[in-house]
C-alpha positions in Angstrom: 139.3 95.8 69.3 137.4 97.8 67.4 136.3 101.5 68.8 132.7 102.1 69.8 131.0 105.3 69.0 129.2 107.6 71.4 126.0 106.1 70.6 126.9 102.8 70.4 128.2 103.4 73.9 125.9 104.8 75.1 123.1 102.4 74.1 125.3 99.4 75.7 125.0 101.6 78.9 121.4 101.9 79.0 121.5 97.9 78.2 122.9 97.9 81.4 120.8 100.0 83.3 117.9 97.4 82.0 119.2 94.5 83.0 120.0 95.5 86.1 116.4 96.8 87.2 116.7 100.5 86.5 113.4 101.4 85.3 113.7 105.3 85.6 116.4 108.0 84.7 116.6 111.5 85.9 118.1 113.1 82.9 119.7 117.0 83.5 120.4 117.8 79.8 123.8 118.3 78.4 125.7 118.2 74.9 128.7 116.0 76.5 126.1 113.9 78.2 123.6 113.7 74.8 124.7 110.4 73.8 122.9 109.1 77.1 120.1 111.5 76.5 119.5 109.5 72.9 119.7 105.7 73.8 117.8 106.8 76.7 114.8 108.1 74.8 115.5 104.9 72.6 114.1 103.0 75.4 111.9 105.2 76.7 109.7 104.7 73.1 110.0 101.2 73.9 108.1 101.6 77.0 111.7 99.9 78.5 112.1 102.7 81.0 110.9 106.2 81.9 112.7 109.3 81.6 112.3 112.5 83.9 114.1 115.7 83.0 115.5 118.2 85.6 117.2 121.0 84.9 118.8 121.7 88.2 121.4 118.6 89.0 121.2 118.8 92.8 117.1 118.6 92.4 117.6 116.1 89.8 119.4 114.0 92.2 117.2 114.2 94.9 114.7 113.3 92.5 116.4 110.2 91.8 117.0 109.4 95.5 113.0 109.8 96.2 112.0 107.1 93.5 115.3 104.6 94.9 113.5 105.8 98.1 110.0 104.4 97.2 110.1 102.2 94.0 113.1 100.2 95.8 114.9 100.1 92.4 118.5 101.6 91.9 117.7 104.8 90.0 119.9 106.5 87.7 121.0 110.6 87.1 122.9 111.6 84.4 124.8 114.6 83.9 126.9 116.5 81.3 130.5 117.3 82.6 132.0 120.0 84.6 129.7 121.6 88.3 127.1 119.7 86.4 128.1 116.3 88.4 129.5 118.2 91.1 125.8 119.4 91.8 125.1 115.6 92.5 127.0 115.5 96.1 124.7 116.4 98.9 122.4 113.4 96.7 125.4 111.3 96.9 126.3 112.2 100.4 122.3 111.4 101.3 122.5 107.9 99.7 125.7 106.7 101.0 124.3 107.4 104.6 121.1 106.2 104.0 122.1 103.3 101.5 120.0 104.6 98.4 120.9 102.8 95.2 121.4 106.1 93.2 123.4 105.9 90.3 125.3 108.6 88.8 126.5 108.6 85.0 128.8 111.3 84.7 129.7 112.3 81.1 132.7 113.4 80.4 135.3 114.6 77.7 137.9 111.7 76.2 141.4 111.8 77.6 142.9 113.7 75.2 141.2 116.8 76.2 142.2 116.6 80.0 145.1 119.2 80.9 144.8 120.9 78.2 142.2 123.8 79.0 139.3 122.2 77.3 135.6 124.2 77.8 134.1 122.0 80.7 136.6 119.8 81.6 137.8 118.9 85.3 138.9 115.2 86.7 135.3 113.9 87.6 136.3 110.0 88.3 136.3 110.0 91.8 134.7 113.1 92.5 132.4 111.6 95.6 135.4 110.3 97.2 134.4 107.6 100.0 130.8 108.3 99.5 129.7 105.7 96.6 130.1 101.9 96.9 132.6 102.0 93.2 133.4 104.4 91.1 135.4 103.8 87.8 135.5 106.0 84.4 134.9 104.3 81.2 137.6 105.6 78.5 135.9 107.1 75.0 135.8 103.8 72.5 135.4 101.3 75.0 132.5 99.2 76.3 130.8 100.3 79.6 129.3 96.7 80.2 131.5 95.7 82.5 131.6 98.5 84.4 127.7 99.4 85.1 127.2 95.8 85.5 129.3 96.2 88.6 128.1 99.5 89.7 124.7 98.5 89.7 125.6 95.3 91.7 127.4 97.6 94.3 124.1 99.8 93.9 122.5 96.8 94.9 124.0 95.6 98.1 125.0 92.2 95.8 128.6 92.7 96.5 129.6 90.8 99.9 129.5 92.6 103.0 128.6 96.6 101.2 125.6 97.9 101.8 123.7 99.1 99.1 124.5 102.5 98.4 125.3 105.2 95.6 127.7 103.9 92.5 129.7 106.8 90.3 130.0 105.7 86.7 131.7 107.8 84.9 131.4 107.6 81.0 133.8 109.5 78.0 132.4 110.3 74.7 134.5 111.3 72.0 133.0 113.8 68.8 129.8 112.8 67.2 127.6 113.5 70.0 124.5 112.9 68.1 123.2 109.7 65.9 124.1 109.6 62.1 121.4 110.6 59.4 117.9 111.0 60.7 117.0 110.0 64.0 113.7 109.7 65.6 112.5 107.6 68.8 109.5 105.1 68.6 106.5 106.9 69.5 105.3 103.9 72.4 106.7 105.6 75.1 106.6 104.2 78.4 103.7 103.2 81.0 104.3 103.0 84.8 103.2 100.0 85.9 100.0 99.0 87.6 101.3 99.9 91.6 99.0 99.0 94.6 98.9 101.6 97.4 100.8 101.4 101.0 99.5 98.4 102.9 100.8 97.2 106.4 101.9 93.5 106.7 103.0 92.8 110.2 106.2 90.6 110.3 105.6 87.1 112.1 107.2 87.5 115.8 106.6 84.6 118.2 105.4 85.2 121.5 107.9 84.1 124.1 106.4 83.5 128.0 109.5 81.8 129.0 111.6 84.6 129.3 113.2 86.5 132.2 111.4 89.4 133.1 113.0 92.9 132.7 112.4 96.7 132.2 113.2 96.4 129.0 112.1 98.8 126.2 112.4 98.9 122.2 113.5 101.9 120.9 112.9 102.1 117.0 114.8 104.5 115.2 114.8 106.0 111.3 114.3 103.4 109.4 113.4 100.1 111.3 110.5 99.0 109.6 107.5 96.9 111.5 109.9 94.5 113.1 110.6 97.0 115.8 106.7 97.1 116.3 105.8 93.0 115.9 109.1 93.0 118.7 107.4 94.9 121.1 104.4 93.0 120.8 105.6 89.9 121.3 107.6 90.6 124.2 105.5 92.9 126.2 107.1 95.8 126.0 107.1 99.4 125.5 108.1 101.3 121.8 109.1 104.3 121.7 109.7 105.0 118.0 110.7 107.8 115.6 108.3 108.8 112.7 110.8 107.4 110.0 111.2 104.6 111.8 107.4 103.4 110.2 107.2 101.4 113.4 105.5 104.4 115.1 102.0 102.2 115.6 100.2 99.6 117.4 99.1 98.9 121.1 102.0 99.4 122.5 103.7 102.4 121.2 104.1 105.6 123.3 103.1 109.0 122.2 105.5 111.6 123.9 108.3 109.6 125.3 111.1 111.7 124.4 110.1 113.5 127.2 108.8 110.6 129.1 112.5 109.6 129.6 113.4 112.7 131.5 110.6 111.8 133.7 108.9 108.6 135.2 108.6 106.0 133.9 111.7 106.5 132.0 114.4 106.4 135.5 113.4 102.7 135.1 114.9 101.9 132.3 117.2 98.9 132.3 117.8 97.9 128.9 117.1 99.0 125.6 116.8 97.0 122.3 117.4 99.3 119.1 116.3 98.9 115.8 117.2 101.3 113.1 119.1 104.6 113.3 118.4 107.2 116.4 118.7 110.5 115.4 116.4 113.0 116.4 116.7 113.9 120.5 119.1 114.4 122.7 117.2 112.1 125.5 116.9 109.4 123.3 120.9 109.7 122.8 120.6 110.5 126.4 119.2 106.8 127.5 121.5 105.3 124.9 124.7 106.6 127.1 123.6 106.2 130.3 124.9 104.5 133.0 123.7 101.0 133.9 121.6 100.7 130.7 122.5 97.9 129.0 121.5 98.1 125.1 121.7 96.2 122.1 121.1 97.0 118.3 119.8 94.7 116.2 122.9 94.4 113.2 121.4 91.6 111.0 123.6 92.5 107.9 126.2 95.6 107.1 124.7 98.9 107.5 126.5 102.8 106.5 125.5 104.6 108.9 128.3 103.9 111.7 131.7 101.7 111.7 131.5 98.5 114.0 133.6 99.1 117.2 132.4 102.7 117.4 128.9 102.2 119.3 128.2 101.5 122.5 125.3 98.9 121.6 126.0 95.5 121.6 125.2 94.2 118.1 122.9 91.4 117.9 122.2 89.6 114.2 119.6 86.7 115.6 116.1 87.2 117.1 116.8 84.5 119.1 119.9 85.7 121.1 118.3 89.8 120.4 114.8 88.1 122.5 117.1 86.7 125.1 118.5 90.1 125.6 115.4 92.1 125.9 113.6 89.6 128.4 109.4 89.9 128.7 108.2 93.0 130.3 108.9 93.1 133.8 105.2 93.5 136.0 103.6 96.5 135.7 106.1 97.6 132.7 104.4 97.9 129.9 101.3 99.7 132.0 103.3 102.1 133.9 104.7 103.2 130.1 100.9 103.0 128.4 99.6 105.3 131.5 102.1 107.4 131.1 102.0 107.7 127.4 98.4 108.5 127.8 98.5 111.3 130.3 101.2 112.6 128.6 99.6 112.6 125.1 96.5 114.1 126.6 98.7 116.7 128.6 100.0 117.6 125.1 96.8 117.9 123.5 94.7 120.0 125.7 98.0 122.1 125.8 98.4 123.0 121.8 94.1 122.9 121.7 94.7 125.6 123.8 97.1 127.8 122.3 97.7 129.0 118.7 98.5 127.1 115.7 102.2 126.0 116.2 104.4 123.3 114.5 103.6 120.4 117.0 100.1 121.3 116.4 100.4 121.0 112.8 102.1 118.3 112.8 99.7 116.4 114.5 97.1 117.5 112.1 99.8 116.3 109.1 100.2 113.0 110.4 96.1 112.4 110.8 95.1 113.6 107.7 98.1 111.8 105.7 97.2 109.0 103.2 99.6 106.9 101.0 103.3 108.6 101.1 104.3 110.8 104.0 107.7 112.5 104.0 109.3 114.9 106.9 111.6 117.6 106.5 114.2 117.7 108.5 114.5 120.2 111.2 111.7 120.7 113.0 109.1 119.0 111.0 110.1 115.3 112.1 110.3 116.5 115.6 107.5 118.0 115.8 105.5 115.3 114.8 107.5 112.9 117.0 107.1 115.0 120.0 103.2 115.4 119.5 101.8 112.8 117.0 100.0 109.7 118.7 100.5 107.0 117.4 97.6 104.9 115.4 96.4 101.3 115.6 98.5 100.6 111.5 100.2 103.1 110.2 98.2 104.9 107.4 101.2 106.3 105.2 104.9 105.2 104.4 106.8 107.4 106.3 109.9 108.8 104.5 112.7 111.7 105.5 116.2 112.4 104.7 117.5 111.3 107.6 121.3 109.6 106.1 122.7 113.3 107.0 119.8 115.5 108.1 120.6 118.4 105.3 117.0 120.4 104.6 118.3 120.4 100.6 116.8 118.8 98.6 113.5 118.0 100.0 110.5 119.2 97.3 112.9 117.2 95.3 113.7 114.0 96.9 109.7 114.3 97.9 108.7 114.7 93.8 110.9 111.6 93.3 108.5 109.8 95.7 105.7 109.9 94.2 107.4 108.9 90.9 108.7 106.1 92.5 105.4 104.4 92.5 102.6 106.9 91.6 101.2 107.0 95.4 99.4 110.1 96.9 102.4 112.2 98.6 102.4 114.1 101.6 105.5 116.9 102.6 105.6 118.2 105.6 108.4 121.1 106.1 109.7 124.4 107.3 109.8 127.8 105.6 113.6 127.5 104.7 113.4 123.8 103.7 111.1 124.3 101.6 113.1 127.8 100.3 116.0 125.8 99.9 114.6 123.7 97.4 112.5 125.9 95.8 114.1 125.2 92.2 112.1 121.4 93.0 109.3 122.7 91.9 110.2 123.4 88.1 108.2 121.1 85.8 109.2 121.1 82.5 105.9 121.1 80.0 105.0 117.7 79.2 106.5 116.0 82.6 104.5 114.2 85.2 102.6 116.3 88.0 103.2 114.6 91.2 100.1 114.0 93.5 102.0 116.1 96.2 101.0 118.1 99.1 103.1 120.2 100.9 102.5 121.5 103.8 104.8 124.5 104.9 105.0 125.3 108.2 106.1 129.4 108.1 107.5 131.0 110.4 109.9 133.1 108.6 112.6 131.5 109.8 114.8 128.8 111.6 112.9 128.4 114.4 115.0 125.1 115.4 117.8 127.2 117.0 115.2 128.8 119.3 115.2 125.5 120.8 118.7 125.2 121.1 121.4 126.9 123.4 121.4 129.8 120.7 117.5 130.4 122.2 119.6 131.2 125.6 122.2 133.4 123.9 119.3 134.9 121.9 116.5 135.4 124.6 118.5 137.5 127.0 116.5 140.9 126.7 119.1 142.5 128.6 121.7 142.0 125.5 120.0 143.2 122.4 123.6 142.9 120.7 123.2 139.7 120.7 120.1 139.0 120.5 120.0 140.5 117.2 123.0 138.8 116.3 121.4 135.3 116.9 118.3 136.3 114.7 120.6 137.5 111.8 123.3 134.2 112.3 120.7 131.5 113.4 116.8 133.0 112.7 117.8 134.3 109.1 114.6 136.2 108.8 113.1 136.5 105.5 110.4 138.0 104.0 109.9 135.6 100.9 106.1 135.6 99.2 105.4 131.9 99.1 102.0 132.6 97.7 103.6 134.6 94.4 106.1 131.5 94.4 104.2 129.2 93.9 102.2 131.2 91.2 105.6 131.6 89.3 105.5 127.6 89.4 102.3 126.8 88.6 101.5 125.5 91.9 97.7 126.2 94.1 98.4 127.3 96.9 96.4 128.2 100.6 97.4 130.0 103.3 95.8 128.9 107.1 96.6 131.1 110.0 94.6 128.8 113.0 94.2 125.2 113.6 90.5 125.6 112.0 91.9 126.6 108.8 94.8 123.9 108.6 92.6 121.0 109.8 89.9 122.1 107.5 92.9 122.6 104.3 94.2 119.0 105.5 90.7 117.2 105.7 89.7 118.8 101.7 89.7 115.9 99.2 92.6 115.8 97.4 92.8 116.8 93.6 95.4 116.0 92.3 98.8 117.8 90.9 100.6 120.0 93.1 99.6 122.1 96.0 101.2 124.2 98.5 98.6 124.6 102.5 101.0 127.5 104.1 100.6 127.3 107.6 102.0 131.5 108.9 102.7 130.8 112.2 105.0 133.3 114.9 107.8 131.5 116.2 109.0 133.8 118.8 106.9 131.9 121.8 108.3 128.7 120.4 110.7 128.1 123.4 108.2 128.9 125.6 105.4 126.4 124.3 108.1 124.4 124.4 108.6 124.6 128.3 105.3 124.4 129.0 104.7 120.8 126.7 107.7 119.4 129.0 106.3 121.4 132.4 102.6 119.9 131.6 103.6 116.3 130.6 105.7 116.3 133.4 103.3 116.9 135.7 100.6 114.4 134.0 102.6 111.8 135.0 103.9 112.4 138.5 101.0 110.1 140.4 102.0 107.3 138.1 105.2 107.3 141.3 102.3 106.0 144.2 101.7 102.7 142.1 102.6 100.2 138.5 105.7 98.2 138.6 107.4 100.0 141.6 
């Protein structure tokens, strides 16, 4: 068998990527991966794919992940050997649990250099363990075509019983790593194909009137999709939808549902139909574990986020069977939820309007003004929207979030990748620590495409979410100053980072707001292309108290509902 030169092997890799539907590759520079970089530049010059260059492999991995999410296509990321590949682990872990077709192309030294102490050489095969659907190493000089073909099938969910997700092809290259003689790629370059803006298309679900009346709710977790909304509407059931479900809209959706679960009418629930993955709130977790409440999970295909037999819900693959389980809304059941939801939303709106600018209020404003694509950072950002943002008649934006593992890393890069995936106007809402964790994701090389990306940062100078958890009780005792200081240092992690200066360093426009009026004006301003940061500076010291007042206001607003409705 003739041994392939490094560039010829790299060209076979690229041919395999194109055949498998890859149209976008993130390249992180390095010498051992140079054959792939050269071959990819040739393909881009022929207009076959787009190259995106990032110097930070972690940012590169999340950029590729975001592009795969928004485009629906497998997206590749290329690294050189050594720690470079290791930096992809967070993105690979997220892609695993979120079923994102992320293709890792890690370059490696040839076998004869392993075990010799050669520079930048380590064991890279199976580096990502069980987090990838498929991993293989291609020996230097051998054809990589079969490996790439199998990897792309696995990434795209085409292997029987295996959900889509990340894969790794580790390609070993020998010197020479550069083209022989004079080399220059074609000059035409890749052109972004025309893309459509976000448009909602409602799934067809027939109304079913012959079903038994039941006190069922439809719970839409992350990734549920508009099917959850259509199912609730067809069966006359209340819809409790997380923001990243992409089902938080329509006439049956209830806004501050998670507070209502601990009050009336949540106490009357008999059955729950679950679409997608619930990730945000303890009241939802408690509902799904509540004694006497029957639950069913729509499960038409294998998924990566749970193992069968490990969850309490009855798994249902057939919509007719799910309809029989759900029934139709009992008399007064839907109206009771909608009345309670309207009263609760009014109470939330009234309290937030009379309070200083806060995370829940900013979440409302972002939800109202975002168009195209909206990404919600983990931690408080997505929870603020879930608590305070009212459902709209139809979705205004397609919503994304890294809820596979709910990490705060790579969020800026993921949002950048979302825009790269389809060139649709994108808004990112996140906290200051999440922003700072991926500040390097703002770095774009000269000549790299600049996204139309509005980054809304809730800057409360630390980790506010911990104040809403048990740690807030430990740190809130003024009689124990030592404990209070320790909690603030260990969990609050206060900082004095200057986000305006940081934005200037990366060439990003910056606007600071401190009031609801200023935030509203900034978010309502026309988009002018490129990137901008809207920094909302708020005080987190009163956040726990605000949430307590919100819960009390909602509970008080729905208490009269006990006198009428389905009861």
